C-alpha positions in Angstrom: 63.2 2.8 42.0 63.6 6.4 42.9 60.9 8.6 43.0 62.8 11.0 40.7 63.4 7.5 38.4 59.4 6.9 38.0 58.7 11.2 37.8 61.9 10.4 34.8 59.8 7.2 33.4 56.0 8.4 33.2 57.7 11.5 31.6 59.3 9.9 29.0 56.9 6.8 28.7 54.0 9.4 27.7 52.2 8.6 30.6 48.4 9.9 31.1 46.5 9.3 33.9 46.9 10.2 38.1 49.9 9.7 40.7 49.1 9.6 44.6 51.9 10.2 46.8 51.1 8.7 50.1 53.2 10.6 53.4 54.0 9.4 57.0 55.1 11.8 58.8 56.1 14.3 56.5 58.3 11.7 53.9 56.6 9.9 51.0 56.0 5.9 51.7 53.5 4.9 49.0 53.2 6.1 45.5 50.0 4.8 43.6 49.2 5.4 39.7 46.5 5.1 37.7 46.7 5.4 34.2 44.7 5.9 31.6 43.5 4.7 28.0 42.6 7.5 26.2 41.0 6.5 22.8 41.9 7.8 19.5 38.2 8.6 17.7 39.3 5.3 15.4 38.8 2.6 18.5 35.7 3.9 19.0 33.3 0.7 19.2 29.8 0.5 19.9 28.3 -1.9 22.4 28.0 -5.0 20.0 31.9 -4.8 19.6 31.8 -3.5 16.3 33.4 -0.3 14.7 30.7 3.0 14.4 30.4 4.4 11.0 31.0 8.3 11.3 28.4 10.0 9.6 29.5 13.3 8.7 
């Protein structure tokens, strides 16, 4: 997989996270991705694993 292919797939997959590139002698030799999960408000849980009731 080329770097261009990787970037295209991350964009198409709506990637949310960081991409770290490692260079040696001016060339990219490693790419490390760290994906984050962004929870919607409906997915929040309390520390007992139960859904929190939102009081508004």
